N, C-alpha and C positions, 0 to 999 in steps of 0.2 A: 702824400701820407707820411706821417712820422712813425717811428718805431712804437710798438705797443708797450706802454709803461707798466702794465699789470702782469707781464710775463718775465720771470726771472731767467738767469743765464742758462739754467737747465731745462727751461720750458715750463716750469711750474707757475701757477697763478699765485699772486701775492698782492697785498695792499700796498700802494705806493706811499713812500715816506714823504710827506709834505712839510715836515718840520722846518726845513731850511727856506721854504718859499715865503715871500712877503705877503702880509695880509693886504688885500686890495678889495675894492668894491667890485662885485661880479653880479651880472644879471643874465638870465636866460629866458627866452620865450619859446613855447612849443604850442602846437595845434593838432587837432584831429577832428573828426566828425562821425556822426552816426546817421546812416541813411536808413530811412523807414518809409512806410506807407503814408500817404497824405492824411489818412484818417488817424493814424497813430500820432503824427505830428500835431494834428488838431487837438487830440486828447491832452498832449503835454502842454501845449500853449494855453489851452482853456482850463488847465488845472483839473482835468477830469480823470487822470490816471488812477486806477484802483489803489495803488500804493501811496498816493499823495503827490506832493509838490516835487516834480521831477527836477526842475531847475535848482531849487534850494538844496535838496538832498544830494544831488550830483556835485554841486559847488562845494558843499561841506566835505563830501567824500574826497574830492580832489585835493582840498587843502590838507585834510588829515593824512592822506597818502604821501603828499610831498614831505610832511614832517616825519614820516616813517620810512623814507626811501632807504636809508642805510640798514634798516631791519629786513627789507625785502630783497635788496640787491647786495650780494655778499661782499663785494670789494669796494663799496661806496663808503666814504667817510661820513660820520654823523656830523651834520652842519647846524649851527644855530641860525636858522633862517631869519633874515630881517623882515622879509615879507613874502607872501605868496597870494596871488590873486587868480581866480578862475572865473572866466566869463563864458556864459553859455547863451548862444543866440539861435533863434529859429531861422532856417533858410528854406524857403519854399522851392528854390531851384534844385535842391538835392533830391527830394525833400528830406529834411532832417534837422539835426541840431549840430551846430559848430561849437567847438570848445577851444578856448585860448587860455593858456596859463603863463603867468610871469612869476619867476622866483628870483629873489635877490638875497645876497649875503655879503658881509665883509669877512673875508676869510682867505685861506690858503689854497682852496680848490674850488672849482666851478659848481654851478647849480643846474647844469643841463639835465642831469638825471632826475632832479627834483621836479623840474618843469615837465619833463616827459612822463614821469610817474603820475603827476597830478592830472594830466590830460588822459592818460590811459585809464586811470581808475574812475575819473569822471565819466568817460565814455562807457566803461563797463557798468557803472551805476545807472546810467541812462538806460542801457539795455535791460538791466535787472528791473528797473522801475516800470518798463513798458512791455516786457516780454509776454505778459498775459494777453496783450492785444496784437503782438506782432513778433513772432519768433524768427522771422526772416530778415530782421534788421542786420546791418553790416557796420562794423567799426572800420574806418578807413583813414588813411592820410596822417597817421600819428608821426610827427616829425619835429625836429628842432628847427626853428626858423631864424633864431638869432641868439648870439651870446656876446656879452661885452665884459671886458676886464680880464685880468690875469696875464700871465707871462706870454701866452700865445696871442693875446690881443683880441680884437673884435672880429666877428665872423657873421655873415648874413647869407641866408639861402638865396641863390639867384632865382629870380622868377621868370 
C-alpha cells in the first residue's frame, strides 16, 4: 500500500494536484450485482416491471452517474470521459442481474471512481425499478476489477 495522496501534512483532506502528471490513456473496469427472487428476475428479463425497461434505465443511469462522479465524490477531479459503457446481464445462478462498467479517458488521473460510480448507481437503479416486486433484493460485490494506464501502471484483481 502506498501513502494516501488525499491527506495533507496536517491530516486534512485535500484534492491532489495532478497538473505535473502526463496525460495518458486510462481505463477502468468495475462490476457488481443485484440478487433478487427468481420471479423478480423474470419480470426484469421479460420487460414486465411496473416502472418499465429495467435494463435500459439502469444502463443510462450508470452512464449519467459516471459523468457526474466529481459532483458526488468530493475529492474526485472532473474528467472528460472518452467513453463509458454499462452492460447488464441476467444471471439465473444468483438469481439476479450482473453489472459491468468500463470507463476510459485520456488524462492526468484515473477513471476507477467513474467505473465504480457507474456500477453502484446502475445497481441502485435496478433496485428502484424492481422494489415494488421485491424489497429483499441485495446489492453485492461492487468492486474494481481492472485498471490500465497512468503512473502506477496496470492492475487486475486476482481471481
